[in-house]
C-alpha positions in Angstrom: 14.1 -129.8 -128.0 13.2 -133.1 -129.4 15.8 -135.0 -127.2 14.3 -133.4 -124.1 10.7 -134.6 -125.0 12.2 -138.1 -125.6 13.9 -138.3 -121.9 10.5 -137.1 -120.1 8.8 -140.6 -120.2 12.3 -141.9 -118.4 11.8 -139.1 -115.8 8.3 -140.1 -115.0 9.2 -143.9 -114.7 12.1 -143.3 -112.3 9.7 -141.0 -110.2 7.3 -144.2 -110.1 10.0 -146.4 -109.2 11.2 -144.3 -106.3 7.6 -143.9 -105.1 7.1 -147.5 -105.2 10.2 -148.3 -103.3 9.3 -145.7 -100.7 5.9 -147.5 -100.3 7.8 -150.8 -99.7 10.0 -149.4 -97.1 7.1 -147.9 -95.1 5.1 -151.3 -95.3 8.2 -152.8 -94.1 8.7 -150.3 -91.3 5.2 -150.4 -90.4 5.5 -154.4 -89.9 8.4 -153.8 -87.8 6.9 -151.3 -85.7 4.2 -153.9 -85.3 6.3 -156.6 -83.9 8.1 -154.2 -81.5 4.6 -153.5 -80.2 3.9 -157.0 -79.6 1.2 -158.0 -82.5 2.6 -161.2 -82.5 2.8 -164.2 -79.8 5.2 -164.1 -77.3 5.6 -167.9 -77.4 5.3 -169.2 -80.9 5.3 -166.0 -83.3 1.6 -166.3 -84.4 -0.1 -163.4 -85.5 -2.5 -162.1 -82.8 -6.2 -161.8 -83.8 -8.7 -159.7 -81.7 -10.8 -162.8 -80.3 -7.8 -164.7 -79.0 -5.8 -162.1 -77.6 -4.4 -162.7 -74.2 -2.0 -160.1 -72.1 0.1 -161.1 -69.2 1.2 -158.2 -67.1 4.0 -159.0 -64.6 4.6 -157.4 -61.2 6.8 -154.8 -62.8 4.2 -153.9 -65.4 6.1 -155.5 -68.3 3.4 -157.0 -70.9 3.8 -160.3 -72.8 1.2 -161.0 -75.5 0.0 -164.3 -76.7 -2.3 -165.4 -79.5 -4.3 -168.1 -77.7 -5.3 -169.2 -73.8 -3.2 -172.3 -74.7 -0.1 -170.4 -75.6 -0.3 -168.1 -72.6 -1.0 -171.3 -70.3 2.2 -173.2 -72.0 4.5 -170.2 -71.4 3.4 -169.1 -67.8 3.8 -173.1 -66.8 7.4 -173.0 -68.0 8.0 -169.7 -66.2 7.3 -170.9 -62.6 8.4 -167.4 -61.3 5.7 -165.5 -63.2 3.2 -168.0 -62.6 3.9 -168.1 -58.7 3.6 -164.3 -58.8 0.2 -164.3 -60.5 -0.9 -166.9 -58.1 0.2 -164.6 -55.3 -1.8 -161.8 -56.9 1.3 -160.1 -58.6 0.3 -159.4 -61.9 -2.7 -160.1 -63.9 -3.8 -161.4 -67.1 -6.6 -160.5 -69.5 -8.6 -162.4 -72.2 -11.4 -161.9 -74.5 -15.0 -163.1 -73.8 -15.7 -165.5 -76.7 -19.4 -164.1 -77.1 -19.2 -160.5 -76.5 -15.6 -159.8 -77.7 -15.0 -157.7 -74.4 -11.6 -157.8 -72.6 -12.3 -159.2 -69.2 -9.7 -160.1 -66.3 -8.9 -163.7 -66.5 -10.1 -164.1 -62.9 -13.7 -163.3 -64.1 -13.8 -166.1 -66.8 -15.2 -169.6 -67.2 -13.0 -172.0 -69.1 -14.5 -174.6 -71.4 -12.7 -177.1 -73.4 -14.3 -178.7 -76.7 -13.7 -180.3 -79.9 -13.9 -176.9 -81.6 -10.7 -174.7 -82.1 -10.5 -171.5 -80.6 -7.2 -171.0 -82.7 -6.7 -173.5 -85.4 -2.8 -172.5 -86.1 -1.7 -174.0 -82.5 -4.8 -176.2 -82.3 -6.2 -174.6 -79.0 -9.4 -176.0 -78.1 -9.9 -173.9 -74.9 -12.8 -171.1 -74.7 -13.3 -168.5 -72.2 -16.7 -166.8 -71.5 -17.6 -164.0 -69.2 -21.0 -165.2 -68.4 -21.8 -168.5 -66.8 -25.1 -169.1 -68.8 -23.2 -168.6 -72.0 -20.5 -171.1 -70.7 -23.0 -173.5 -69.9 -24.8 -173.3 -73.2 -21.5 -173.8 -75.1 -20.6 -176.8 -72.9 -23.9 -178.3 -73.8 -23.8 -177.5 -77.5 -20.2 -178.9 -78.1 -20.3 -181.7 -75.6 -17.3 -180.1 -73.8 -15.9 -180.1 -70.3 -15.0 -177.5 -67.8 -11.3 -176.9 -67.5 -11.6 -174.4 -64.5 -8.6 -172.1 -64.0 -6.9 -172.8 -67.2 -4.3 -170.0 -67.2 -2.3 -170.0 -63.9 -5.6 -171.4 -61.9 -7.5 -168.0 -62.6 -11.0 -167.8 -63.2 -14.5 -168.6 -61.9 -15.7 -172.2 -61.5 -19.3 -173.4 -62.8 -21.3 -174.3 -59.9 -22.6 -177.9 -60.6 -25.5 -179.1 -58.5 -24.6 -181.9 -56.2 -26.3 -185.3 -57.3 -28.1 -186.9 -54.7 -30.6 -190.1 -54.1 -34.0 -189.9 -52.1 -36.8 -191.9 -51.8 -40.3 -190.6 -52.9 -43.6 -191.2 -51.7 -44.0 -194.4 -53.4 -40.7 -195.9 -51.9 -39.0 -195.5 -55.3 -35.2 -193.9 -55.2 -35.0 -191.1 -57.2 -31.6 -189.2 -58.3 -31.2 -185.6 -59.2 -29.1 -186.6 -62.2 -31.9 -188.3 -63.8 -33.5 -185.2 -64.6 -30.2 -184.0 -66.6 -31.1 -182.4 -70.0 -34.1 -180.5 -68.6 -34.2 -177.5 -66.5 -34.9 -178.3 -62.8 -36.5 -175.9 -60.1 -35.2 -177.8 -56.9 -37.4 -176.9 -53.9 -36.3 -177.8 -50.4 -39.5 -177.1 -48.2 -40.9 -178.0 -44.5 -44.2 -178.2 -43.1 -43.3 -175.6 -40.5 -43.6 -172.8 -43.3 -47.0 -171.2 -42.6 -47.4 -170.8 -46.3 -46.3 -174.2 -47.4 -49.7 -175.0 -48.9 -49.4 -171.8 -51.2 -45.9 -172.6 -52.2 -46.8 -176.2 -53.0 -49.6 -175.0 -55.3 -47.6 -172.6 -57.0 -45.0 -175.1 -57.9 -47.6 -177.7 -59.2 -48.7 -174.8 -61.5 -45.4 -174.1 -62.7 -44.9 -178.0 -63.0 -48.0 -178.4 -65.1 -47.6 -175.3 -67.3 -43.8 -175.7 -68.2 -43.6 -179.4 -68.3 -43.4 -179.4 -72.1 -40.9 -176.5 -72.3 -38.2 -178.7 -70.4 -39.0 -177.8 -66.8 -39.1 -180.3 -63.9 -40.0 -179.4 -60.2 -38.5 -181.4 -57.4 -40.0 -180.8 -54.2 -37.8 -182.0 -51.2 -39.4 -182.2 -47.9 -36.8 -181.9 -45.1 -37.3 -183.9 -41.6 -41.0 -183.9 -41.5 -43.1 -187.2 -40.9 -43.6 -189.0 -44.0 -47.5 -189.5 -43.3 -48.0 -185.9 -42.6 -46.2 -185.2 -45.9 -48.1 -187.8 -47.9 -51.3 -186.4 -46.7 -50.9 -182.9 -47.7 -49.5 -184.3 -51.2 -52.6 -186.0 -51.5 -54.8 -183.3 -50.4 -53.2 -180.9 -52.8 -53.5 -183.4 -55.6 -49.5 -183.1 -56.2 -48.3 -185.0 -59.2 -44.8 -183.4 -59.1 -41.9 -185.5 -57.6 -41.9 -185.1 -53.8 -38.6 -186.5 -52.2 -38.0 -187.1 -48.5 -35.0 -185.7 -46.9 -35.8 -187.4 -43.6 -32.2 -186.8 -42.1 -31.6 -183.3 -43.6 -28.7 -184.5 -45.2 -29.3 -183.0 -48.8 -30.4 -179.9 -47.2 -27.1 -179.6 -45.5 -25.3 -180.2 -48.7 -27.2 -177.4 -50.4 -26.5 -175.1 -47.2 -30.3 -174.6 -46.9 -30.9 -172.2 -43.8 -34.5 -171.5 -44.4 -37.7 -172.8 -46.1 -38.7 -172.7 -48.6 -35.4 -172.5 -50.7 -35.1 -173.0 -54.1 -32.4 -173.7 -56.7 -32.7 -173.2 -60.5 -30.4 -175.8 -62.2 -29.8 -175.6 -66.1 -29.8 -178.4 -68.5 -25.9 -179.2 -67.9 -26.5 -179.5 -64.2 -25.4 -176.2 -63.3 -27.0 -174.1 -60.5 -28.0 -171.0 -62.3 -29.6 -169.1 -59.4 -31.1 -169.6 -55.9 -33.9 -168.0 -53.9 -35.5 -168.2 -50.6 -39.2 -167.6 -50.2 -42.5 -168.5 -52.2 -42.2 -167.9 -56.0 -45.3 -168.0 -58.4 -45.2 -169.8 -61.8 -45.5 -166.2 -63.2 -42.1 -165.2 -61.6 -40.3 -168.4 -62.4 -41.2 -168.1 -66.0 -38.8 -165.3 -67.3 -35.9 -167.3 -65.7 -36.8 -170.5 -67.7 -36.6 -168.6 -70.9 -32.9 -167.1 -70.0 -31.8 -170.8 -70.1 -33.3 -171.5 -73.7 
C-alpha cells in the first residue's frame, strides 16, 4: 500500500505534463490555422491589425490580405495583370477608414500622406478616410499631402478650389489663396438677380458675425458694370471683399450656371459644399461649425 501512495504524485505530474503538451499543440495548431486563413500580410508576412487591413479580391474571387495600404500598393504594382484588372473594374479592394474603423470599398476613400506612420513596421505613411472633411482636417493637422488613388488609382479626389486673381473696387488685385487658413464662403452674384440686395445684406451679416470665428466672405460680381456694382456696394455699406469678374472667366472655371451661387471652402482650400440661391447667416452657421 505504501508503494502505491509513493507513485501517485508521479502519476499526477505525468498528467500535468501531458495536458501542458496538448495545450502547446493546440496553440501551434491555431497559429497555423491563422496563417492559412490569411491573418498575415501576403507581401511581407507582417501580422495584420484591424485598422490597417487591406483585402484585394481578384476577378476569380481569390483574396489577398495585406497589413497596410503600402504593402497592397507595392504588391499590385509588381503584378500588372491584377493591377490592370482592377483598373478595368475586375476585382475589388477594401480598406479601413482610419477614423471610424469601418471597412469601406477603396473607391470611396480619400488618401493622404503625412509624416505620421499608419503602420510603423513597414514605415507606411499613407492614411485613408471615408469622409472628405476628416481627410481635410488630417491633412491640415499634419501638414500632409493628397496622394489620390494610392492603390491602383482607386478612390476619390479632394475637390481643391481653383485659385484666381481678380481686382476689387479699389483696383487692388486679390487672390483666393490669400484667404487660405480661413473658411471661405465664395459667392458669385449678378445685378440681374431680383433679390441681390437681400442676398448681399445676408452676406454682410455673416461676414460681421463670423469673422472672428475664421470666416471670410468673398463676393464675386460677374459681368456687370463696375460703376453700378460700386454704387450698390456703397448704398449697402458693404465692407466684405467685392471682386469683379468682368469677363466671367472665373465663374466659368467654377461652372456657375445661375445666380447667386456659393461655394463653402475649408481652411485647406478644399470645396466642402456648394449652393444655389440666397442663404442667410443663420443657415450658414451650422456649416461653419462642421468645419471646425
